[in-house]
C-alpha positions as CSV (number, residue, x, y, z in Angstrom):
1,M,-8.3,23.6,-27.6
2,G,-10.5,25.5,-30.0
3,K,-9.6,28.3,-32.3
4,T,-11.9,31.3,-32.3
5,K,-12.0,34.5,-34.4
6,Y,-13.1,37.4,-32.1
7,L,-10.4,39.9,-32.8
8,P,-9.5,40.6,-36.4
9,S,-5.7,40.5,-36.1
10,V,-5.4,37.8,-33.4
11,D,-6.3,34.1,-33.5
12,L,-7.7,33.1,-30.1
13,Y,-7.4,29.6,-28.7
14,V,-9.5,28.7,-25.7
15,L,-8.9,26.0,-23.1
16,R,-12.1,24.6,-21.7
17,I,-12.7,21.9,-19.2
18,E,-16.3,20.5,-18.9
19,N,-17.7,23.6,-20.7
20,T,-15.8,26.0,-18.3
21,I,-13.4,28.4,-19.9
22,I,-10.1,28.1,-18.0
23,G,-8.0,30.4,-20.1
24,F,-7.0,31.5,-23.6
25,I,-4.1,32.7,-25.8
26,G,-4.1,35.2,-28.6
27,V,-1.6,34.7,-31.4
28,S,-0.6,36.9,-34.3
29,G,1.9,35.2,-36.6
30,K,4.7,33.7,-34.5
31,H,4.0,36.3,-31.7
32,L,2.0,35.5,-28.5
33,E,-0.2,38.6,-28.0
34,M,-1.9,37.4,-24.8
35,L,-2.2,34.6,-22.4
36,F,-5.0,34.7,-19.7
37,I,-5.9,32.2,-17.1
38,D,-9.1,32.5,-14.9
39,A,-8.1,33.7,-11.4
40,D,-9.6,30.5,-9.8
41,S,-7.6,28.3,-12.2
42,R,-4.1,29.8,-11.7
43,S,-1.2,27.7,-10.3
44,K,-2.6,24.5,-11.7
45,G,-0.5,24.2,-14.8
46,Y,-3.0,25.6,-17.3
47,G,-0.7,28.5,-18.4
48,K,2.0,26.0,-19.1
49,I,-0.4,23.9,-21.2
50,L,-1.5,26.9,-23.2
51,L,2.1,28.2,-23.7
52,N,3.4,24.7,-24.7
53,Y,0.5,24.4,-27.2
54,A,1.4,27.8,-28.7
55,I,5.1,26.9,-29.0
56,E,4.6,23.3,-30.3
57,H,1.6,23.7,-32.5
58,L,1.6,27.4,-33.5
59,G,5.4,28.0,-33.7
60,I,5.3,30.9,-31.2
61,T,8.8,32.4,-30.7
62,T,8.2,35.9,-29.3
63,L,6.1,37.7,-26.8
64,D,6.0,41.0,-24.8
65,V,5.3,41.4,-21.1
66,N,4.8,44.5,-19.0
67,E,7.9,45.2,-16.9
68,Q,5.8,45.4,-13.6
69,N,4.3,41.9,-14.2
70,E,7.0,40.0,-12.4
71,Q,4.9,36.9,-12.1
72,A,4.4,36.6,-15.8
73,L,8.0,37.5,-16.5
74,G,9.2,34.7,-14.2
75,F,6.8,32.3,-15.8
76,Y,8.0,33.0,-19.3
77,K,11.7,32.8,-18.3
78,K,11.0,29.4,-16.7
79,M,9.4,28.3,-19.9
80,G,12.5,29.1,-21.9
81,F,12.1,32.8,-23.0
82,S,14.8,35.4,-22.5
83,I,14.6,39.2,-22.6
84,T,15.9,40.6,-25.9
85,G,14.8,44.2,-25.6
86,K,12.8,46.8,-23.8
87,S,10.4,49.6,-24.8
88,E,9.7,52.5,-22.4
89,K,6.1,52.8,-23.8
90,D,3.5,50.2,-24.6
91,A,1.9,49.9,-28.1
92,E,-0.6,52.6,-27.2
93,G,2.2,55.1,-26.4
94,K,1.5,55.0,-22.6
95,D,4.3,55.0,-20.1
96,Y,4.2,51.2,-19.4
97,P,7.6,49.7,-20.0
98,I,7.5,46.5,-22.0
99,F,10.0,43.7,-22.1
100,H,10.4,41.9,-25.4
101,L,11.1,38.2,-25.1
102,E,12.2,35.4,-27.4
103,L,12.2,31.7,-27.1
104,Q,15.8,30.4,-26.7
């Protein structure tokens, strides 16, 4: 796992296997800003590896997920997060409802 500074307010941690980027997480404080897994690498446990790393080594306790992203919401719930709130608009003010989750 390597830490990279590409975005000024987010620390990025990249998961590589044999020089291939499998996925990454973006962290700001104790908040998970993003978690992405390459489409060809999904359903192989890499998301769990990245999220566990974020929880155990970075102290992540909160995250947000788009309401329509049922797959991600189910994943985060399975990993111990619960919905604590909802916003009708995203951070950009667009009509994309966002669930706020916290590690239980």
